[in-house]
C-alpha positions as CSV (number, residue, x, y, z in Angstrom):
1,M,62.9,23.2,-4.6
2,A,63.4,21.1,-0.9
3,R,66.3,19.5,0.2
4,T,66.1,16.0,1.0
5,K,68.7,13.5,2.7
6,Y,69.3,12.4,-1.1
7,G,70.0,15.9,-2.5
8,K,67.9,18.6,-4.4
9,T,64.6,17.5,-5.4
10,R,63.4,18.4,-8.7
11,T,60.5,19.9,-10.2
12,V,59.8,17.9,-13.7
13,K,58.1,20.4,-16.1
14,Y,54.9,19.4,-18.0
15,R,56.3,17.3,-21.3
16,R,55.2,19.7,-23.6
17,K,56.7,22.6,-22.1
18,R,60.1,20.4,-22.2
19,E,59.3,19.9,-25.7
20,S,58.8,23.4,-26.5
21,K,55.3,22.8,-27.9
22,T,53.3,24.8,-25.3
23,N,53.5,28.2,-23.6
24,Y,51.2,27.5,-20.3
25,K,51.3,31.0,-19.2
26,K,50.0,32.2,-22.5
27,R,47.2,29.3,-22.6
28,L,45.9,30.0,-19.2
29,A,45.5,33.9,-20.3
30,L,43.5,33.0,-23.4
31,I,41.4,30.2,-21.7
32,K,40.8,32.5,-19.0
33,S,39.3,34.9,-21.5
34,G,36.2,32.5,-22.0
35,K,36.3,33.0,-25.6
36,D,36.9,30.5,-28.3
37,R,40.3,30.8,-30.2
38,L,41.7,31.7,-33.5
39,V,44.3,29.1,-33.9
40,I,46.4,30.0,-36.5
41,R,49.6,28.0,-37.5
42,K,51.8,27.7,-41.0
43,S,54.4,25.5,-42.6
44,L,56.2,25.7,-45.6
45,N,53.5,24.5,-47.2
46,I,50.2,25.3,-45.8
47,I,48.3,27.8,-43.5
48,T,45.7,26.0,-40.9
49,V,43.3,28.4,-39.2
50,Q,40.9,26.5,-36.6
51,I,38.5,27.8,-34.0
52,V,39.3,25.6,-30.8
53,R,36.7,25.8,-27.7
54,Y,38.4,24.8,-24.4
55,N,37.2,21.8,-22.6
56,P,38.5,20.5,-19.5
57,D,38.7,16.7,-21.2
58,G,40.9,18.2,-24.2
59,D,39.9,21.3,-26.7
60,K,37.3,20.8,-29.1
61,V,38.2,21.8,-32.6
62,L,35.0,23.1,-33.8
63,L,35.9,24.4,-37.4
64,T,38.9,24.0,-39.7
65,S,40.0,25.4,-43.2
66,T,43.6,24.6,-44.3
67,S,45.1,26.4,-47.6
68,K,44.3,23.3,-49.4
69,D,40.8,24.0,-49.5
70,L,41.3,27.2,-52.0
71,H,42.1,24.5,-54.7
72,K,38.3,23.6,-54.7
73,L,37.7,27.2,-55.1
74,G,40.0,27.5,-58.3
75,W,43.2,28.8,-56.4
76,K,46.2,27.6,-58.4
77,L,48.9,29.2,-56.6
78,H,51.2,28.5,-53.8
79,K,49.2,27.7,-50.6
80,A,51.7,29.2,-48.4
81,N,51.8,32.7,-49.1
82,L,50.2,35.8,-48.1
83,P,46.9,35.8,-50.2
84,S,46.5,32.1,-49.7
85,A,46.8,33.1,-45.7
86,Y,44.3,35.7,-46.3
87,L,41.8,33.4,-48.1
88,T,42.1,30.6,-45.6
89,G,41.5,33.1,-42.8
90,L,38.4,34.4,-44.5
91,L,37.3,30.8,-45.4
92,L,37.3,30.2,-42.3
93,G,35.8,33.4,-40.9
94,T,32.8,33.1,-43.2
95,K,32.3,28.9,-41.9
96,A,32.2,30.4,-38.3
97,K,29.8,33.3,-39.1
98,A,27.3,30.6,-40.7
99,K,27.6,28.4,-37.4
100,G,26.8,31.5,-35.3
101,I,30.5,32.0,-33.8
102,E,30.7,35.8,-33.7
103,E,34.0,36.2,-31.7
104,A,37.5,34.6,-30.7
105,V,40.7,35.4,-29.4
106,I,43.9,35.0,-31.2
107,D,46.3,32.0,-30.4
108,L,49.7,32.1,-32.2
109,G,51.3,29.3,-30.2
110,L,55.1,29.4,-29.9
111,Q,55.6,30.8,-33.5
112,I,57.2,34.6,-33.7
113,P,54.8,36.9,-35.1
114,I,56.2,39.2,-37.5
115,R,54.1,42.4,-38.5
116,G,52.6,42.4,-41.9
117,G,53.3,38.6,-42.1
118,R,51.3,35.2,-43.2
119,L,49.9,34.9,-39.7
120,F,48.4,38.1,-39.5
121,A,47.4,38.1,-43.2
122,A,45.1,34.7,-42.0
123,L,43.8,37.1,-39.0
124,R,42.8,39.8,-41.3
125,G,40.6,37.6,-43.2
126,A,38.8,36.1,-40.4
127,I,38.3,40.0,-39.4
128,D,36.9,41.1,-42.9
129,S,34.5,38.2,-42.6
130,G,32.8,39.5,-39.6
131,L,34.5,37.8,-36.9
132,K,35.2,40.2,-33.7
133,I,39.0,39.5,-32.8
134,T,41.0,41.8,-30.8
135,H,43.8,43.0,-33.0
136,S,46.6,46.0,-33.6
137,V,45.9,47.4,-36.9
138,E,49.6,48.4,-37.4
139,A,50.2,44.4,-37.5
140,L,47.9,43.6,-40.0
141,P,49.3,43.4,-44.0
142,S,48.4,46.2,-46.7
143,D,45.5,45.5,-49.3
144,E,48.6,45.6,-52.1
145,R,50.4,42.8,-50.1
146,I,47.1,40.6,-49.7
147,S,45.8,40.9,-53.3
148,G,49.5,39.7,-54.5
149,K,50.4,43.2,-56.1
150,H,53.7,42.9,-54.5
151,I,54.2,39.4,-56.6
152,E,53.2,41.1,-59.5
153,E,55.5,44.0,-59.5
154,F,58.3,41.6,-59.2
155,A,57.5,39.5,-62.0
156,K,57.1,42.8,-64.0
157,I,61.0,43.8,-63.0
158,L,61.9,40.2,-63.7
159,K,60.4,39.6,-66.8
160,E,63.4,41.6,-68.7
161,D,65.4,38.6,-67.7
162,K,63.6,35.5,-69.2
163,A,66.1,33.1,-67.9
164,R,65.4,34.2,-63.9
165,Y,61.8,34.9,-64.6
166,E,61.2,31.0,-65.7
167,I,63.2,29.5,-62.5
168,Q,61.6,32.4,-60.4
169,F,58.0,31.6,-61.4
170,S,58.6,28.0,-62.9
171,S,55.6,26.6,-60.6
172,Y,53.5,29.3,-61.8
173,I,54.2,28.7,-65.5
174,K,53.7,25.0,-65.1
175,D,50.2,25.6,-63.5
176,G,49.3,27.7,-66.4
177,V,49.1,30.8,-64.3
178,D,50.3,34.5,-65.1
179,P,52.1,36.1,-62.1
180,Q,51.4,39.2,-63.7
181,S,47.7,38.6,-63.1
182,I,47.6,37.0,-59.5
183,S,45.3,40.1,-58.2
184,K,42.9,38.9,-60.7
185,L,42.7,35.3,-59.6
186,F,42.5,36.6,-55.9
187,E,39.6,38.9,-56.1
188,D,38.1,35.9,-58.1
189,T,38.7,33.2,-55.3
190,K,37.8,36.1,-52.7
191,K,34.1,36.6,-54.3
192,K,34.0,32.5,-54.4
193,V,34.9,32.2,-50.8
194,S,32.6,35.0,-49.7
195,S,29.8,33.4,-51.1
196,Q,30.4,30.0,-49.4
């Protein structure tokens, strides 16, 4: 900051930094890698996974998959849980391999990464499809959580209390899905995604 006769001059930060939308230091490090970015974003209802390429005139989104796309492949469950995140990452990775994209670097933006969470489930799906992405194995969720077996076990425990079971799994029951057979639905959908 320089001093003028009117007082200190201020340097105004970039708008996206002021609005807490972009961390420019992280972004610069990702762009310097020279690789396409695997951008993973989550909300309460969907997971979005994209392959983005840097361009001086503005980033170019090469491919996009959202968990809403899984509905066409027979996925009837919630679109923002761990199995959905994995399948969305797998779907994007399958599309990327078909377009000749072999490698990417993960971009989580300003989201707080939680070991074994939805962001890393989507990353594991992309890795399982054959994309080369630098990652830490400890951060990825286990097979049991990805396939939804933890939800099945919770449903079995809760089954004894019928009222609580019906409240907890009301959306599953409404869609005609047995919460105790999620892993079977997961495997069926995974086969359809892999054959895309």
